[in-house]
C-alpha positions in Angstrom: 49.2 -29.5 -12.1 48.1 -30.1 -8.6 49.9 -33.0 -6.6 47.9 -36.1 -6.3 46.2 -36.9 -3.0 46.9 -40.1 -1.0 43.5 -41.6 -2.4 44.4 -40.6 -6.1 47.8 -42.2 -5.6 46.3 -45.4 -4.3 43.9 -45.5 -7.3 46.7 -44.9 -9.7 48.9 -47.7 -8.1 45.8 -50.1 -8.3 45.3 -49.2 -12.0 49.0 -49.7 -12.7 49.3 -53.0 -11.0 46.3 -54.5 -12.6 47.1 -53.1 -16.0 50.6 -54.5 -16.0 49.4 -58.0 -14.7 47.2 -58.1 -18.0 49.7 -56.2 -20.3 52.8 -58.0 -19.6 51.5 -61.7 -20.2 49.5 -60.3 -23.2 52.9 -59.0 -24.7 54.5 -62.3 -23.9 51.8 -64.3 -25.7 51.8 -62.0 -28.6 55.5 -62.2 -29.2 55.7 -66.1 -28.7 52.8 -66.6 -31.0 54.0 -64.1 -33.6 50.4 -62.8 -33.3 49.9 -59.8 -35.6 46.4 -59.4 -37.2 47.8 -57.5 -40.1 49.9 -60.6 -41.0 46.8 -62.9 -40.3 44.6 -60.8 -42.7 47.4 -60.2 -45.3 48.5 -63.9 -45.6 44.9 -64.9 -46.5 45.0 -63.0 -49.7 48.9 -62.9 -50.4 49.8 -66.5 -49.5 46.3 -68.4 -49.0 47.7 -69.0 -45.4 45.0 -69.1 -42.7 47.4 -70.0 -39.8 47.3 -66.8 -37.8 43.7 -66.2 -38.7 42.9 -69.5 -37.1 44.6 -68.2 -33.9 42.4 -65.1 -34.2 39.2 -67.0 -34.5 40.1 -69.3 -31.6 40.9 -66.3 -29.4 37.6 -64.7 -30.2 35.6 -67.9 -29.5 37.4 -68.5 -26.1 36.8 -64.9 -25.0 33.3 -64.9 -26.1 32.5 -67.9 -24.1 34.4 -67.0 -21.0 33.1 -63.2 -20.9 29.5 -64.4 -21.2 30.1 -67.0 -18.4 31.7 -64.1 -16.2 28.7 -62.0 -16.9 26.2 -64.7 -15.9 28.2 -65.0 -12.7 28.1 -61.3 -12.0 31.9 -60.9 -12.3 31.8 -58.5 -15.2 29.5 -56.0 -16.9 29.5 -56.2 -20.7 29.4 -52.8 -22.5 29.3 -52.1 -26.1 29.6 -49.0 -28.2 26.7 -47.6 -30.1 26.1 -49.1 -33.5 27.7 -46.3 -35.5 27.9 -48.2 -38.7 29.4 -45.4 -41.1 32.2 -44.5 -38.6 32.9 -48.1 -38.0 33.1 -49.1 -41.7 35.1 -46.0 -42.8 37.4 -45.9 -39.8 37.9 -49.7 -40.1 38.9 -49.4 -43.8 41.3 -46.5 -43.1 42.8 -48.5 -40.3 43.4 -51.6 -42.3 45.4 -49.6 -44.9 47.4 -48.1 -42.1 48.2 -51.4 -40.8 49.8 -52.4 -44.1 51.8 -49.2 -44.4 53.0 -49.5 -40.8 54.0 -53.2 -41.2 51.9 -54.3 -38.2 48.5 -53.9 -36.6 48.1 -52.0 -33.4 49.1 -54.8 -31.0 51.7 -56.1 -33.5 53.4 -52.8 -33.5 53.4 -52.5 -29.7 54.9 -56.0 -29.1 57.5 -55.6 -31.9 58.8 -52.6 -30.2 59.8 -55.1 -27.3 61.8 -57.0 -30.0 64.0 -54.2 -30.9 62.4 -53.2 -34.1 63.1 -49.5 -34.7 60.5 -49.3 -37.6 57.8 -50.4 -35.1 58.9 -47.8 -32.6 58.4 -45.2 -35.3 55.1 -46.5 -36.3 54.1 -46.5 -32.6 55.0 -42.8 -32.4 52.8 -42.1 -35.4 49.9 -44.2 -34.0 50.0 -42.3 -30.7 50.1 -38.9 -32.6 47.4 -39.9 -35.0 45.2 -41.2 -32.2 45.8 -38.1 -29.9 45.1 -35.5 -32.8 42.0 -37.3 -34.1 40.7 -37.5 -30.4 41.1 -33.8 -30.0 41.1 -31.7 -33.2 39.0 -33.9 -35.2 36.4 -34.6 -32.5 33.6 -32.7 -34.4 34.1 -34.7 -37.5 34.3 -38.1 -35.6 31.1 -37.1 -33.7 29.2 -36.2 -36.9 30.2 -39.6 -38.6 29.2 -41.5 -35.5 25.7 -39.9 -35.5 24.7 -42.4 -38.1 23.7 -45.4 -36.0 21.2 -48.2 -36.3 19.3 -47.0 -33.3 19.0 -48.7 -30.0 20.4 -52.2 -30.8 24.1 -52.4 -29.9 24.7 -56.2 -30.3 23.9 -58.7 -33.0 21.7 -60.6 -30.5 19.7 -57.3 -29.7 19.4 -56.7 -33.5 18.2 -60.3 -34.1 16.1 -60.3 -30.8 17.6 -63.7 -29.7 19.4 -64.9 -26.7 23.2 -64.3 -27.1 23.7 -67.9 -26.0 22.1 -69.0 -29.2 24.8 -67.1 -31.2 27.5 -68.4 -28.9 26.3 -71.9 -29.6 26.3 -71.3 -33.5 29.6 -69.6 -33.7 31.3 -72.1 -31.5 30.0 -75.1 -33.6 30.7 -73.5 -37.0 34.1 -72.0 -35.9 35.0 -75.1 -33.8 34.4 -77.4 -36.6 36.5 -75.5 -39.0 39.4 -75.1 -36.5 39.2 -78.8 -35.7 39.9 -79.6 -39.4 42.7 -77.1 -39.7 46.3 -78.4 -39.8 49.3 -77.0 -37.9 51.5 -74.9 -40.2 54.9 -76.5 -40.8 56.4 -72.9 -41.2 55.0 -71.3 -38.0 57.8 -70.1 -35.4 57.0 -69.9 -31.7 53.8 -71.2 -30.3 51.2 -73.1 -32.5 48.2 -71.2 -33.7 45.9 -73.0 -31.1 48.4 -72.4 -28.4 48.3 -68.8 -29.3 44.6 -68.5 -29.8 43.8 -70.3 -26.5 46.2 -68.2 -24.3 45.3 -64.8 -25.9 41.5 -65.6 -25.7 42.0 -66.4 -21.8 44.0 -63.2 -21.3 41.5 -61.2 -23.1 38.6 -62.6 -21.0 40.6 -62.0 -17.7 41.2 -58.4 -18.8 37.5 -57.8 -18.6 37.7 -58.8 -14.7 41.0 -56.7 -14.2 39.7 -53.7 -15.9 36.3 -53.9 -14.3 38.0 -53.8 -11.0 39.1 -50.3 -11.7 35.7 -49.2 -12.8 36.4 -49.7 -16.6 33.8 -52.0 -17.9 35.6 -53.3 -21.1 38.5 -55.6 -22.0 41.6 -55.2 -24.1 41.8 -52.1 -26.3 44.8 -50.1 -27.7 43.6 -47.0 -29.5 42.0 -45.1 -26.7 44.8 -46.0 -24.2 47.3 -44.8 -26.9 45.4 -41.5 -27.1 45.4 -41.3 -23.4 49.3 -41.7 -23.3 49.3 -38.7 -26.0 47.2 -36.5 -23.8 49.4 -37.3 -20.8 52.6 -36.5 -22.7 51.1 -33.2 -24.0 49.5 -31.9 -20.8 51.3 -33.7 -18.0 48.0 -34.6 -16.4 48.0 -37.9 -14.5 44.2 -38.3 -14.8 44.9 -39.1 -18.4 46.5 -42.4 -17.2 44.2 -45.4 -16.3 44.2 -49.2 -16.5 44.3 -49.2 -20.3 47.5 -47.2 -20.5 49.2 -49.4 -18.2 48.1 -52.5 -19.9 49.4 -51.0 -23.1 52.8 -50.1 -21.7 53.1 -53.7 -20.3 52.8 -55.2 -24.0 56.3 -54.2 -25.1 57.7 -55.1 -21.6 56.2 -58.6 -21.9 57.4 -58.9 -25.5 60.9 -58.0 -24.4 60.9 -60.6 -21.8 59.8 -63.3 -24.3 62.1 -62.2 -27.0 65.2 -62.0 -24.7 64.2 -65.6 -23.3 63.9 -66.9 -27.0 67.2 -65.2 -28.1 65.0 -63.2 -30.6 65.7 -59.6 -29.4 67.6 -57.7 -31.8 67.9 -54.0 -32.9 66.7 -53.8 -36.4 66.7 -50.6 -38.3 65.0 -50.4 -41.7 65.8 -47.9 -44.6 64.9 -44.2 -44.2 62.1 -44.4 -46.8 60.6 -47.4 -44.8 60.7 -45.4 -41.7 58.8 -42.6 -43.2 56.2 -45.1 -44.5 55.8 -46.8 -41.2 55.5 -43.4 -39.5 52.7 -42.5 -42.1 51.0 -45.9 -41.5 51.0 -45.3 -37.7 49.3 -41.9 -38.2 46.7 -43.5 -40.4 45.9 -46.2 -38.0 45.5 -43.6 -35.2 43.1 -41.7 -37.2 41.1 -44.9 -38.4 41.1 -46.4 -35.0 39.6 -43.5 -33.2 37.0 -42.9 -35.9 35.9 -46.7 -35.7 35.9 -46.5 -32.0 38.7 -49.2 -31.7 41.4 -51.1 -33.5 42.0 -54.8 -34.4 42.1 -55.5 -30.6 39.3 -53.2 -29.2 36.9 -54.0 -32.1 38.4 -57.2 -33.7 39.2 -59.1 -30.5 37.1 -57.6 -27.7 34.1 -56.1 -29.4 33.6 -58.8 -31.8 33.5 -61.3 -28.7 30.4 -59.6 -27.4 28.8 -59.3 -30.7 28.9 -55.4 -30.8 27.5 -54.3 -34.2 30.0 -51.5 -34.7 32.9 -53.9 -34.0 31.8 -56.6 -36.3 31.4 -54.0 -39.1 34.8 -52.4 -38.1 36.6 -55.7 -38.3 35.1 -56.7 -41.7 36.3 -53.4 -43.1 39.7 -53.5 -41.4 40.1 -56.8 -43.4 38.9 -55.1 -46.6 41.3 -52.2 -46.1 44.1 -54.6 -45.4 43.4 -56.4 -48.6 43.0 -53.3 -50.7 46.5 -52.1 -49.4 48.1 -55.5 -49.9 46.6 -55.7 -53.5 47.9 -52.4 -54.5 51.3 -52.7 -52.7 52.3 -56.3 -53.4 50.1 -57.8 -56.1 50.0 -55.0 -58.9 52.8 -54.5 -61.2 52.3 -50.6 -61.5 55.1 -50.3 -63.9 53.3 -52.5 -66.3 50.2 -50.6 -65.8 51.6 -47.2 -66.4 54.3 -48.1 -69.0 53.2 -48.4 -72.6 53.5 -51.6 -74.2 56.1 -52.0 -77.0 53.4 -51.9 -79.7 51.9 -48.8 -78.2 55.4 -47.3 -78.1 55.9 -48.0 -81.8 52.5 -46.6 -82.6 53.0 -43.4 -80.6 56.4 -43.0 -82.4 54.9 -43.6 -85.7 52.1 -41.1 -85.2 
């Protein structure tokens, strides 16, 4: 590996500073708001609780408005992935299942590392490995599945042939009315859902500016930066590091600062079988995230805010995958399903 030139060192330093300037406050906000999208999607089905889901919707709405304003002012360039519908749906569904097994979404896993949760550290290792292996050894499979697209339209506005501000007005009106009528949860720790959603939405919007200043025209994402970290560890090549990787590394640091300040930092080690499950969940998240072109952040928070078709499909199927895993793991009594009833036992013995 050739040593970096002075120019390359300056570029790397710029990426590191701008990445950490977003990642640290993002991690702080995630921890204070207990913001995990696996929990948000799970609680809808398991507890009929929409508290964290409201924070998610508010964050998307805030980012949606701000990013389009920034684009109008020429501060950012909005980019979207191609509308690869099959990969987005399949990858999103796989990712949703992985979230439940890992006990947290992509961002939730990273911020919980900063709280001292060993299980999340293990899930994070699995996530990085899964994303890296999929991004390398399964590249032909990913490319094949991504070849199924809707053609030229990449955004919902382009597909419907309407001005994006029409969609912004519509979603803001409908989403805003729902949020205004939503109560504050009496059981929520840390920040309220509206504080969390507002602050994360602002950070997510500012991420477009910080990232764009390094030549990367996109906002927050986790999967590709995680794969880049894996490539760096495997090869030692510093060109694998970028704004996204430093932003990602800032998340557990910001969460650690928040957890220490709130007296919530504590080393917690789950049982060995749970660690194995979380590692497997991390692997699955890495696979699904790369296939879908993003995770709950890159697709669910960032891509959805600019109406990217692939991101909208991915987040729908992330939710469906989450619900499928939650139903199978927590809502079905598998013993009763596979255990013969008493009458059936007697019949079997009699015969």
